[in-house]
C-alpha positions in Angstrom: 0.0 0.0 0.0 1.4 3.4 -1.0 2.5 5.7 1.7 0.0 8.4 0.7 -3.1 5.9 1.1 -1.8 4.8 4.6 -1.5 8.5 5.6 -5.0 9.2 4.4 -6.4 6.3 6.4 -4.5 7.5 9.5 -6.0 11.1 9.1 -9.5 9.7 8.9 -8.8 7.3 11.9 -7.5 10.1 14.0 -10.3 12.7 13.1 -13.2 10.3 13.7 -15.7 11.3 16.4 -16.1 8.5 18.9 -19.5 7.9 21.0 -19.7 6.1 24.1 -23.2 4.6 25.4 -24.1 6.2 28.7 -27.4 4.1 28.8 -29.4 2.1 26.4 -32.9 0.7 26.8 -34.5 -2.0 24.6 -38.1 -2.1 25.9 -39.0 -5.2 23.8 -36.9 -7.1 26.2 -36.9 -5.2 29.5 -37.4 -1.8 31.3 -34.0 -2.2 32.5 -31.0 -0.8 30.6 -28.7 -3.1 28.8 -26.0 -2.9 31.4 -28.5 -3.5 34.2 -27.9 -0.2 35.9 -31.0 1.7 35.3 -34.6 0.4 35.5 -37.8 2.3 34.6 -40.9 1.6 36.9 -44.3 2.8 35.9 -45.8 5.6 37.9 -49.1 3.8 37.5 -48.9 0.1 36.8 -52.0 0.0 34.6 -50.7 2.7 32.4 -47.5 1.0 31.2 -47.3 -2.4 29.6 -44.4 -4.3 28.3 -45.2 -5.7 24.9 -43.3 -7.5 22.0 -43.0 -4.0 20.4 -41.8 -2.1 23.5 -43.3 -0.2 26.4 -46.9 0.6 25.6 -48.0 3.9 27.3 -51.6 5.0 28.1 -53.2 8.4 29.1 -54.4 8.6 32.7 -58.1 8.6 33.5 -57.9 12.2 35.0 -55.8 15.1 33.4 -52.7 16.2 35.1 -52.2 13.0 37.1 -49.2 10.5 37.0 -48.4 8.5 33.9 -45.3 7.3 32.2 -42.4 5.6 33.8 -39.6 7.0 36.0 -36.0 5.9 37.2 -35.6 5.3 40.9 -33.6 8.3 41.5 -31.6 11.2 39.9 -28.6 10.1 38.0 -26.1 12.8 37.0 -25.2 11.0 33.9 -28.7 11.3 32.6 -28.0 15.0 31.8 -24.6 14.4 30.1 -21.9 17.2 29.8 -20.3 18.0 26.6 -21.6 16.9 23.3 -24.1 14.0 23.4 -26.5 12.2 21.3 -30.1 10.9 22.2 -32.0 8.4 20.0 -35.6 7.5 20.6 -37.7 4.9 18.7 -41.5 5.5 19.2 -44.7 4.7 17.6 -47.6 7.2 18.4 -51.2 6.1 18.7 -52.4 8.6 16.3 -56.1 8.0 17.1 -55.5 9.9 20.3 -54.0 13.0 18.7 -55.4 15.8 16.7 -57.3 16.0 14.4 -58.9 12.8 15.7 -58.3 13.8 19.3 -57.6 17.0 21.3 -54.1 16.2 22.3 -51.4 17.9 20.1 -48.2 17.2 22.1 -46.6 14.5 24.2 -43.4 14.3 26.2 -41.2 11.4 25.4 -38.5 12.1 27.9 -38.1 14.6 30.7 -35.8 15.5 33.7 -36.2 19.3 33.2 -39.4 20.0 34.9 -39.9 23.6 33.7 -40.9 24.4 30.0 -40.8 28.1 29.6 -39.8 30.6 32.3 -38.7 34.2 32.3 -36.7 34.0 35.4 -32.7 33.5 35.0 -32.7 31.4 38.3 -30.8 28.1 37.8 -33.5 26.1 39.4 -35.7 26.8 36.3 -33.2 26.0 33.6 -31.6 22.4 34.1 -32.0 19.0 32.5 -33.4 18.1 29.2 -36.9 17.6 27.9 -38.0 16.1 24.5 -41.6 16.7 23.3 -43.2 15.0 20.3 -45.5 17.3 18.1 -48.2 15.0 16.7 -51.1 17.2 15.5 -52.0 17.2 11.9 -50.3 15.5 9.0 -46.7 16.0 10.1 -44.4 15.0 13.1 -41.7 16.9 14.8 -39.7 17.0 18.0 -39.1 20.0 20.3 -36.1 19.8 22.6 -35.7 21.9 25.8 -32.1 22.4 26.8 -31.6 23.7 30.3 -28.3 25.7 30.1 -28.2 26.9 33.8 -29.2 30.7 33.2 -31.8 30.0 30.5 -33.6 27.3 28.6 -33.2 26.9 24.8 -36.0 25.6 22.8 -35.2 24.2 19.4 -37.3 22.1 17.1 -36.5 19.5 14.5 -37.5 19.4 10.9 -40.9 18.0 10.1 -41.7 14.6 8.8 -44.7 13.0 7.2 -47.2 11.4 9.5 -47.7 7.7 8.8 -50.1 5.5 10.7 -48.7 2.5 12.7 -45.0 3.6 12.0 -42.1 3.5 14.3 -40.1 6.7 14.0 -36.4 6.9 15.2 -35.7 10.2 16.2 -32.0 11.3 16.9 -30.6 14.5 18.4 -27.1 15.5 18.7 -26.2 18.5 20.8 -22.7 20.0 20.6 -22.2 22.9 22.9 -18.7 23.6 21.7 -20.0 23.9 18.0 -23.1 25.7 19.1 -25.3 23.3 17.1 -28.3 20.8 17.6 -28.4 18.3 14.7 -31.7 16.5 14.2 -32.5 13.4 12.0 -35.4 10.8 11.4 -35.0 7.3 10.6 -31.3 7.7 9.7 -31.8 10.5 7.2 -29.6 13.5 6.5 -29.3 15.6 9.7 -30.9 19.1 9.9 -28.6 21.5 11.7 -29.8 24.2 14.1 -27.5 27.0 15.3 -27.7 27.8 19.1 -26.4 31.1 20.3 -24.3 31.1 23.5 -24.5 27.3 23.7 -23.4 25.7 26.9 -23.3 22.4 28.7 -26.6 21.2 30.2 -27.2 22.2 33.8 -27.4 19.0 35.9 -31.1 17.9 36.5 -32.5 17.9 39.9 -35.1 15.1 39.2 -35.2 11.5 38.1 -35.6 10.9 34.5 -39.2 10.2 33.3 -40.3 8.7 29.9 -43.8 9.0 28.5 -44.8 11.8 30.5 -43.3 14.9 32.3 -43.2 16.6 35.8 -45.5 19.5 36.8 -49.1 20.0 36.9 -49.3 20.5 33.3 -48.8 16.9 32.2 -48.2 15.9 28.6 -48.3 12.1 28.7 -47.5 10.0 25.6 -50.0 7.5 24.1 -48.2 4.9 22.1 -45.1 2.6 22.3 -41.5 3.6 23.0 -39.3 0.8 21.8 -35.8 2.0 22.4 -33.8 4.8 23.9 -30.1 5.2 23.6 -28.0 8.1 25.3 -24.4 8.6 24.2 -21.6 10.9 25.0 -19.7 12.1 22.0 -16.0 13.1 22.1 -14.6 15.8 20.0 -12.6 14.7 16.9 -9.0 14.0 17.8 -6.6 16.2 16.0 -4.7 14.6 13.1 -1.0 14.3 13.4 1.0 16.5 10.9 3.5 14.6 8.7 
């Protein structure tokens, strides 16, 4: 092999971005992460069922009451520092969402608690929330990044609504680059610029899926089959020859 080819391969290898799994759940198998460290437990047993397709979530009988599933305590690694990727595979029950139903949004994942808040107090701006926008004929995700002194809200590109479909949504947040990249089903990422980007402020609450905290709930109706959270290291600089 020629020296030039070898050098090119080394450059690519050195500049590659590496990702390390923080936690991974395959809900078609278990509510416990692949490494056995983190187990989601239903807030209300009747509202979360384990099926061959994944964890099936239902709406509570009364609005603004507990739903979804939660970890047993707050884990600092659930609000990763630096660049990270979050991947969620889910299938909404569109019969429960507009225009068939009244619901327009559902929270897939939350340890943030507060949505919007004008205060600059850190208590209002920590953690991460992912909301699925399910009304109409398109689907998108809105991500809320708690950056300590403020909350940044950023929405993905919109994709076509398809009944009985599993969507795989991926978001990569890179505070050093000041970007959030969104993709659906392995497609080309859509990049959003974020002014004054910073690391997430550590959440003060345990991670919840299929619902959120607060009195204004947004439970999810449908199936979540997989969640993967990864930390992403910056590319290593290539050695000069």
